[in-house]
N, C-alpha and C positions, 0 to 999 in steps of 0.2 A: 297812584298808579304803584308804587313801590308795594304798597300793600298787596293790589290784585295778583301781581307778577308772583309774589310769597304765597297766595294761595294756589295759583295755576301751579306753583313747583312742589306744595306741600301733600295737594287731594291727591293725584296719581301715585304719588310714594305713599300715602297711608292708604289707598286703595290696594298696591301690590302687596303692603305688609299684612295684609287680613287675608291669611290663607294658616288653612290647616295640613297636618301630615296622617297618613295612612299608609302603612307599610305588611309586608308579609314575608317573610324569609324561608328558606328551608335548602335543598341541594338540586344542583343541574341534573335532570332525570331525562334529557334532549329535547324536551318539547318545548313548545311555546307559551305564554302565559296571555291572556285575554282579559283586558280590563272594559268595563263598560264608564262612559264618560257623557254626566248629562250634561246638559243647558245652564247656566249662571241663573241666580235665582231674578234676575230683571229680564232674564231673557236672550240677552246679548253675549254670543260668545261661550265654548264650552270650560267646566268645572274646572278641567285640570288645568295647571301652569306648567310645570314639567315633570318626569319619571325621571328615578337613576337607579342604575343596577349596582351594586357594591361602590358607591358614590360617583359611578360616571355616570353623565346624563345622556339618557335615553337619544341614539341620534335618528329619528325616525320621527314623522309627523303626527301629531295627537290633536291635531282639531278637525276630529269625528267624534260621533255616537259611541263606537266601539273601536278598540285598536288593539293590536298584539304587541308584546315583547319579545323580539326575538334573540334569544341570549346568545346566538351563533355570533352577533354583533360585538361580543365582549370578549371572544377567545377563552370561553369556558370548559374547560375537560366536563365529563362526566362525572359526579359526583361533588364536584365542586360547592361550596357555600355558595349561598345568593341572599343579599339582603335589596330587598324592592322598597323604593318609598316614592307615594303620591304626595308631591304639592299642589294644593287646590285651595280655591275659594271657601269662604265661608257662604253659607245658605245652601250650599249644594252636596251631594254624597255620590263620589265615584264608587268601583264598584271591582274588584278581583273575580272575576265568573269561574276559573279554575284553579285556584290557589293550591288543591290537590296535589297538581303536577309537580311541586316543589318539595312533596312529600316522599322519605324513602321507598322504592320497592324492592320485595324480597327476591333478589337475585341470585343467592347463597347457593354455591356448590358444595356438598357434602363428600369431602375426601376420604374421610373416616368416620367410626362412631364405636367404643367401645369402652368396657367397664378395665379399672384400675383398683387393684386390691380390693374386689368383691364391692366397694360400696361409693366409688366417684366416678362419674359418667365424664367421658372424655370425648369431645369432639373438634374435628379439625376443617374449615372450610376455606374456599376460595370465593374470589370474583364476588364480594358482599361492596353493593356500589351506594351505601347509607345506613347508617346506624338504627339497626332495631333490635328490639328485645328479641330474644330466643326465650319460650317456654318451654321448663322442662316439664314432661307428663310421665304418670304412673298408670297403668292398667290395673284399676281395680274397684270392688264395688260394681261388678258389669259396666264400667266406663272408663274413658280417660281422662284422669285427675290431674290439675295443676299441682304440681308441688314446689315450683318456683322459678325465676327470670335469671338470666344473664345477659347484662347488655352486649349487644354484639359491638365489633370494632369497627364495621365499615370500610374496610380495605380490601383490594383488589387481590392482594400478594396471600400469603398462607395466616390464616386466622387461627389461635387454638383457645380454647376453652374446657374449662372443667366444671361438675357441680357436686357436689358430697349429697347423695340422692338415701331419702329415708326409704328403708327394708322392711316388708311384714314378712311374715311365715312362708314357708315354699317357695313357689315360683315367681320371680319379678320380672314385670317388663318393661323398659321404659322407652322414650321417642323426644325429640326435641322437635319444637315446630313455630312459624314464624308467620305474621300477619302484618301485612302492609296497607296502606290506604284504600286496597281495592275492595278487602273484606273477606279475600281468599285467602285459607290456611295452607301453609306448605310445610309437611310432613315429611321427617326423615324415615329410615328405616329402624326397626325397633332393635332393641338390644336386651338380653335373657340373661338374668343373673339365677341361680337358685342361691337360696337362704338357708343360714342354719338355725335360725330362730323357730323356737316352738310354737307351734299354733296357739293362738291364746283363746279359752274361754269369756262367757262373762254370767255372773251371778249377783244377785236375784233375777229371774224374767218376769216377775211379779213383785213390780216395787213400790217402796212409799219413801224412801230418803234416796239412797245410792247406789250406784251398779257398779262392783267393782271388776276389775279386768284381769286375769290369769294366766300364767305361763310357769311350764312346771311348776305348777303347784304354788307358785307367790304370785303376789302382786306385783304388776309391768305396766309400765305406762305403752299407752300406742295411741296413734291418731283415731278419732272419733268424729260422728258425726250421728245428731239424733235427727231424725223426719217424722212429721205426722203424718197421720193417713191419708191428709191431702197434696202431700207432694211440700210441703213448707219444711224449710232446714231452720230446727229451733236452736241447737247447739252444735257446737265445731273447736276439736280441742286436743289439745296432747297431754294424755293424764292416765293414772292407773284406777279412777274412779269417775264418776258423771253424777253431779247431784241434780236428782230429780225431782226435789220439792216443789219448785215454784211451775211444775205443768199440771196440768190439770188431768183428771183422770180422763184414761182411755189407752189406745191402741197405739201403739209407736213402733220405729225399727228403727234399730243400730245398726252403723257403717263400722266396724274396727276389722284392726290387721286386716284380713284380705275377704272379710265376709257381711252378710247382712242378715240381723235376726232381728225377729219379732219380740217385744215385751209390751206390759200392760201395767200401766200406772194406777196404782189402787190405795186407797185410804185415804186418810186425810194427813 
């Protein structure tokens, strides 16, 4: 009888202890999180045992196939960090249906953007509700090209940023962009900076080994890209020359400085 009583005690405890954890995290954006809650493997009862938000148990019914986590129950402010943990039985797998609502939205307001010392892009923002990267872009080669990233501060108050930009000859145009979970790119106004750099040339245009870049009659380093006739990017770098020995004979296109030119790879 004592042994039977021991079994009746230990079995429920063993079943309760057999659980797994599933979690997601981000920042509170003012929306509710929805969770799919399947049946247990034996068909009796639902999979989820409990849900916690930043360590506090969700004070709502979870005994249904789908339920919501209302973050308003936890006195969170917009932008506050959120860590949600689901404790569930083995043999079944609950699912977060819309975890993207915890990812930061791009909400920055641009107060100003300008160039300092002709080579440093500076911008000031307010109303950031989450930490997102700013992408610094430069217009060249008939396209906006990313030249660097700056980590956002994610504060509602004033945020100041700076980035030393690479200049090419002639007129330079820069902007900053930001993309969030919606996939939509938000774009700042453009900043224009005239450069004193002398225009580059490249030689030879029919090459067997190396192509060299020149400015003011001397070899100079510049950023470059090599594309084939089918639109495939083959090489990228920053140098005063490009090694063409390992590309097959044919017609190619070189992006360098602020221009695009065609060249021919010929010979062995």
